[in-house]
C-alpha positions in Angstrom: 4.7 3.1 -0.1 1.0 3.6 -1.0 -2.2 1.8 -0.1 -4.8 1.2 -2.8 -7.9 1.7 -0.7 -10.2 0.0 -3.2 -8.2 -3.3 -2.7 -7.5 -3.0 1.0 -9.7 -5.1 3.3 -8.1 -3.6 6.5 -6.9 -7.0 7.7 -3.9 -5.5 9.6 -1.4 -8.0 8.3 0.9 -5.2 7.2 0.9 -3.6 10.6 2.3 -6.8 12.2 5.4 -6.8 9.9 6.2 -3.0 9.9 9.5 -2.6 11.9 9.0 1.1 12.4 5.3 1.4 13.0 4.7 3.5 9.9 1.2 1.9 9.2 -1.8 3.5 10.8 -5.1 1.5 10.8 -8.5 2.9 11.6 -11.9 1.4 11.4 -12.3 2.4 7.7 -8.8 3.1 6.4 -5.1 2.1 6.3 -2.4 4.7 5.8 1.4 4.5 5.5 3.3 7.4 7.0 6.1 7.8 4.4 8.0 10.2 6.7 8.6 7.1 9.0 8.6 4.3 6.4 12.0 2.9 5.6 10.8 1.1 2.4 11.7 -2.3 3.7 8.9 -3.7 1.5 7.7 -6.1 4.3 4.1 -4.8 4.0 4.1 -5.1 0.3 5.3 -8.7 0.5 2.7 -9.9 3.0 -0.4 -8.0 1.9 -2.9 -10.7 0.9 -5.0 -8.3 -1.1 -2.0 -6.8 -3.0 -3.2 -3.4 -1.9 0.2 -2.0 -1.1 2.5 -0.7 -3.9 5.7 1.3 -4.2 5.3 5.0 -4.6 3.7 7.9 -2.7 
């Protein structure tokens, strides 16, 4: 999974639905740890900004 930083508004919605805590949110950025991510697509489905896409 990949975050398109130009679209992300750092709302944190994706963090709430990640079953393996693979999403790290800082004050200025959101990252997905693909070593932990199980590709469940929960984050992609709930992102209101459509800032999460499949791929690394």
